[in-house]
N, C-alpha and C positions, 0 to 999 in steps of 0.2 A: 383719747378714751381707751386705747390699747393699754397705755402706761397705767391708767387708773385701775384696769382689771388685771394687771400682770400678765399681759397677753403679748403676742408678737406675731407678724405674718408668718404662714407655714408654707414653705417651698413646696412641700408635697401636694398641697391643695391648690398651688399656683395663685396665691393670694396676693393681690395689688388692690388695695382699697382706694376708692374715690374720695379724695379729701376736699373737693372743691364744690361748692354748692351751686354754682352756676352750671357745672357739668351735669350734675344729676338732674337740675330743672330742664336742662336742654334736652336730655334723653326723655325725660317724661313728656315734654312738649312734643317731640318728634314722634313719640308712641301714639299720640292721638288717641288716647283711651279716656273713658269716662264712666259715669255711674252704671251704665248697662253692660259693661266690659269685665271679664274675668282676666286678671293678669297673673302670670306665673313669673316670679322672679327666681332665677337659680343663681346660687351664690350670693345670698343677701348680705352676708358680712355683718357690718356694724349698723346697717339699716339707712344709710343716707339716701339711696336710692328708694328704698322702701317707703320711706316717709314722703318723697316727693311723688311717687305713684298713688300713695294713699291720699294725697291732696287732691287728685284728680277726681276722687270719688268712687273709682273703680274697686272692685272687689280683688284683694291682692292675697295671693299665696305665696309666702316667702320661703324658699327652700335653702336650708344651710346645713352642711355636711359636718362642720367643725364643731364638736361638742363643747369645746370651751367658748366659743363665741355665740353659740346660740342661746344660752341664757341672758347674755348681754342683749342680743337682738330682741328677745321677748320684752325685756324692760324697756327698750327704746320705744316700742310700738305698743307698749301696754294700754295707752289711752286712745288707740285707733281701732275702734270696732269692726272697720271694713279690711283688717289685716289678721291672717292666720299664719303662723310661723310652723313649718314642717321640718323636722330634724331628720335628715337623711341624705343619700347620695342620689342625685338626679339620674344617674346612669343606671340604677337598679331599682329605683323607686317604682310603684305601681301606678302608673300613669292613667290606667283605666279607672282607677279609684279616685284619683286625683281630678281628673277631667272627665267625668261620665260621658258616654256615647250620647250624642245629640247636642251637647254643650260645646261651645266654642271658646276658645282661650287664645290669648296673645302672650307670648314669652318677651319679657323685657328684661334685660340683665347685662351686667358687666361680667362677661362670661370668663372664667379662669382660662388663662392661655394653654394650659396643658390637656384641656379637655374639650375645647370650643368645637373643632372640626369632627370628631367622632360623634360628639353629642348631638350637634345639629343634623349630622347625616341620619343618626339613629331616630330622632324625633320625627324627621321628615318621613321615614320608612314607616314607623310603627305607631305614631299618634296623630291620626288625621284630624282630631278635634283641635290641633293647634293649627290655626288659620294664618297666624302671622307671627314673625319675629322681628324684634327691633333690638339688636344687640350689639354690645361694643366688643370688639376683638382685636388682636394684633393686625396692624395693617396688612401685612403679606397675606394673612388668613381671609381678610375681607376681599382682597383683590382676587384671590383663588375662587371663593364662593360666587363671585359676581362675574366672572371671566367669560368672554365669548370665544367661540372657536377662533383659532389662529393666533390668539394671543399667547405671549410666553407664560402667563399665570393659569392658563387654560389646563385642567387636569380632570381626574376621575371625579373629584368632588363637585367640579363645576357642573359636569354633566348631570350628576345625581340632582343638584339643585335645579338645574334647568329642566329636568324630567318633572319634578315635582311642584315647582315655584318659578316665581320671577324674583330677581334680586336687584337692588340698587343701593349705591354708596351715598350716605348722608351727610358725610364729613369727617374730619379727622380730629383726634384728641392727643394733646402733647402729652409727654411723660411726666411733666411737672405736676399734674393734678392728682397723680396717685402716691400711695405710701405702701410699700417703698416705691421709688421711682423705677419703672422698668427702663431697659436701654432701648426700647423701640417705640415708635408712634403707634397710637391705636386708631381704629376707624369705627364708626357706627354704620351698620348696615341694616337694611330692611329686607326681608324675604317673606313674600306673600304667596301662600299656597294657591295653586291653581285649582279651578272647579273641578277639573280632571287632568290626568297627566297629559304632558306635550305629546306622547306618542302612545298608541293603543298597542301595548307589549308587556308581558309580564315583567316586572322590574328586576327579577332574579336572572331572568334569561338576558336582559338588557345589561346589568351591571356585571355580570360575569365576564362578558366580552369586554366591557370598558376597563374593568380593574386589570385584566390579563394584559390588554394592550398598552395601557399607561405604566403598567409594571416594567415594560421595556420600550419607553416612549420614543427612543432614538431609532428604533427599528421600523421598517416598513411593515405594513399590517400582515402582508403575506408570510412574513417571518415571525412576528411576535404573536400571531394567531394561528400558526401552521397546525397546532394541535386541537384546533376547534373549528376553523373556517376552511371550507373547501373553495377550489377556485370557481366552481359553479355558483357558490354563495355570493361571492363577489360579484359575478356577473349578473345574477338575479337582482341584486340590490343595486347595481349602477354604480358600484364603487370601485375605484382603481386599487388593485392590490398593493401597488407601490406607495399609496398615501400613507401618512404616518398619523398616529391617533389624534393629534392636536388640530388636524384639519377637518375633523367630522364633527359637526353639530349634533344636537341630541336627536334631531329628526333623522338625521342620516345614520346615526347609530342604531335607531329603532328600525330603519329598513334592513340594517345587515342582521339585527337579531331576528327579524321576521323571517329573512331568508335562510338562516340557519335553522330556525324552528320547524320551517316547512319541511325540511329535507331529513329530519332526523326524529326519532322517538326518544323521549326522556322518561324514564321511570322515576316515580316519586315514592319514597319508602319512609315510613315512621320507623325511628329508632329508639325504643324506650329506654329510659334509665332503669337502673336495677338498684335495689336497696338489700344490703346484706342484714338481715334481721338478728342473725347470731353467727359467730365465727369462732372456732375452736382450732388451733394449729396442732396437728396431731403427730407431726414428725418432719424430718428433713430427708430428702432422697440423697443419694450419693452424688448426683449431679448438682446438688445445691437448691433444687426446688423444694418448696414447703408444702406439706401434705395439710389438706384443710378438711373440716366437716363443718359445713354452713347450711343456713337456710337463707334463700334469696328469693325476692319477688320482684315483678316488673311494676313500673310506675306508669302513670299517665303524663309525665314529664318526658318529653320527646325531642331529639333532634329531627331534623327533616333532611333526608338525603335525596338529592336529585342526581340520577346516574344516566349519563349518555353513553352508550356503547360506541367504540371507536371502530369505524369500518376501514377496511384496507384502502379503498378508493380514496381516503380522505388524507393518505399518508403524505402528499405533497399539495402545495399551493401552486407549484409551478412544474410542468413536466420535464424541465431541465434541472430541477433541484432533487436529484435522487439521493442526496445526502440527508435530505430531511426525514427523520424517522418518527413515525408517530409513537408517542408515548402517552402514559396516563397523565392527567392534570388534576390537581386536588386543590380546592379552595375553601375557605370557611368565611361565613358571615354570622351575624347575630351577635346577641349580648355577650357570649363568651368565646368570641372568635380570637381575641387579642393572644398573642403568644403562644399559639399552637404551631407547631413545626408541620410543614406541607411536604418535607423531603421524605426519602425512602423509609425513614425510622417510624413515620406514622403508620398506625395500625390499619388504616384503610389501604395504603399501598401494599403492606404485607398481605392483607386479605386478597387484594387484586392478584398479586403474585401466587397466592395459594390456590385460587381458581382458575389461573392461567388466562385472564382477560385484561385487556386495556380499555380504560374508560375515562371520561370527564366527569369528575364527582364534585358536586358543590353541596356542602354541609351548613346548613342554618344551625348554628350552634346554641341551643337551649339548655343543655346540660353543662353545668361548670366543669371544667377540666381540673384535675387534682383535687376533686371534692369527694371521691370515694363512691361515686354513683355510676361507674362503669362507662363514662361518656365515650372514651376511645374504644372500648370493646364493644359497645353497641353499635356505633358506627361500621366497624369492621364486621360485625354479624349481619349488618344490613347488606353488605356488599355480598356476603356468603348466601344469604337469602335470595338476593337479586339473581345470582348466578345459578340458582336452584341446586346448590351443594348442600342439601339438608339431610341426606341419608345418615344413618348412625355412625357409620365409619368416618364420613368427613367431618361431622359435628365433633366426634372424639379427637380427630387429629387436629382441629381448629385450636385446641389449647396451646399448640405450638406458637400461635400468634400472640395470645395473652390468655392469661388464667380465667378470665371472666367470659371470654368469648363463646365457649360452648352453651353456657346458660344464656347468653343473650340471643343465641341463634333460636333456642327452644322457648324462652320467655315463660311467662306465667308464674308459678311457685314450684319450688324444688328444693330438694336436699342435694348439695354439691359436695362431693368428695374428691379424692385424689389431688391433683394439682389444679383441679377445675373441670376434668374431662369426664368425670363420672356424674351423670345426671339422673336423679330419681324424682321424676314429677310427683308431685302431691295436690290434693284437692285446692282449687283456687278458693281464697276467702277475700271477700270485699272489705277494705279496711281503709282508713284515713290516717294519714301521718303528717305532723308538722316537721318539715325540714328547716333547720337553721344552719345557713351557709355562710361562715365568716369570711372575710377578705384574706384568706390564707390559702397557700398551695402546699401540699404535702406529697412527697415523692414515695410511691408504694415501695420501690426497691430500697429506699434508705430506711423505711420504716421496718421491713423484714430484716435488714441487716442489723438494725438496733434491737430487733426481738432477739436474735441470735446472741449479740453481745452483752444483753441484759440477762442471758441464761434462760430465755425461753419462759417469760412471766405469763401468769393468767390473768385475764381480765376480770374485773368485779361485776361487770354488767353485760355479759354475754358475748364480749369481744376480746379475744385474746391479744389483739393488736394494739389496743387503747393505751396500755402503759408505754409500748415502743413509740407510738404516734406522738404521745406527750413529751417522751424523752427528745424526739426529733424536733418537735415544735412546741415549746412550753406553753405558748399562748392557748393552745387547745384545752389545757387544764383550767385557765381562766374563763374560758368560755363555757365549759361544762359547768363550772360553780354559778355562772351568771344565770344560765338556763334553769338550773335547779332552783335557784332562789326565785326566779321569776315565775315558774309554773308549778313548783313543787313535785316535779317529777325528775329524777335522775335520767339525763339522756343518754343514749347509746351512740356510739361512734359508728358511722357508716363506713365499713370497711377498713381501710388505713387512714380515713379521714380525707379532708377536713370537715366534712359535713356531720352535724350532730341531728338526732331525730328523737322525736317523742311520739307515742301512739295517740291518735286522736286529733281533734281541731283545737288549737290554741291561740286565738286571736290576741290575747294579752301579750304574746311574745312579739308581735309585730310593733307594738307600741314601745315596749321595753328593750328592743334590740334594733335601734334604727341604724346601726352600724353594721349590720348583717343582712342578708337577704333571707326572709322568712316567707315560706310558702307552704300551703296545704297541698298535699297530693294524695291520689287514691291509687290503690293497686290496680293492676291491668292484667286481665286473662291472657293467656298465650293466644297468639293469632291463629284462627283456623282450628 
């Protein structure tokens, strides 16, 4: 069928198609679904498993990200009234729309090898409507998902699965049933969501500890968690500080998280995205910084920042280990966490240095990085607000961290000048915008460098950086034209990109842009 349509498996999508009818019938049988069930198939491909699931009488939603294969899939299932094909990426699709609250669904899929683990983890965290998974994955992935404490396969993902669900292996599948044939064996695994989590603790508090410990799994907990857990926390939890992370089951991890939470105060801060409605570059300073004249507004799209202040008494997990120095610790979770640096170059660390504090910071990343929405700047601004450094002089000085930081500290709606340090608040306007976020990343320094090299061009739609951004990433121009054609409005580039926006609510863009994230946002007034 691939040859018939001039298609071939794409490595970027991790495509290995099941070419054996017995295997897809076996998966459908193991799924144990019927006419009363809603089944979500991720990576439906050419529809072999889709047809087997449809034969059970279940309602099937087949998700396919490959725009070349999706039309073929539609033709394969055209005569099946119980199958709906959704073209999009399961990692960014609106699951709340796909499976409305109150409805229950079963995920049955041959999951692409390159997304299986993060996708299962994210769906367990964020889509409680999915009460069961029956999925085929790489065998070593299946072993990690189902592993128990003490096993060599046991890791952070094992704890996450155990917190939300139970897991069991249903059998192996040889490479010979796939096209192309992978070099490894696959396994079918069933994951069944618990009625309630295995331990009564906020998952963010739990998994922050787990990820940190397994990031240095060969170390004893007193060392890998030295920046997070005090000796008294280990004592309260009844856990030896010389244990290693793979020795703790989910219940024991829960005890440790409870002990830590009982002794410290965690502050939760909303960090709103910013949208640059217009931007003129008015000059370049002698030090190379560009001067701007822009209008910015805060949005209701927010990162969530959890900050735990570091107390001097926590500086060592052992009184004999005076060389263990307490330092700030930063981690990212959420849909846009991948690829974000957590070292000293991150603006959060620079903000902590600016305010002279050490802290343990966890960021749930809902704002795309590299999208021109101020995601890094607003996280840094949240730290400045947490530290109470919001007087005019500090806000002005915070431009040294990043040009958008002063506005993000203030929020609301404002005219922004200088290199970003001159903030002139203007009356708040309640507005809606549709954001189109393509799968691109654009570097702000590279865009400004290109703007200089191009001779300082002026933008045609309110943003002087648009020509330079398209020069750096030509695909941005293609996205602009697609959006214009789809909704009849020429979009504006948000800052240096890669997000485009149009005023108002445009649901038609959701259907016409399945390869981008499209979301409607509302402006947000300044806090306080």
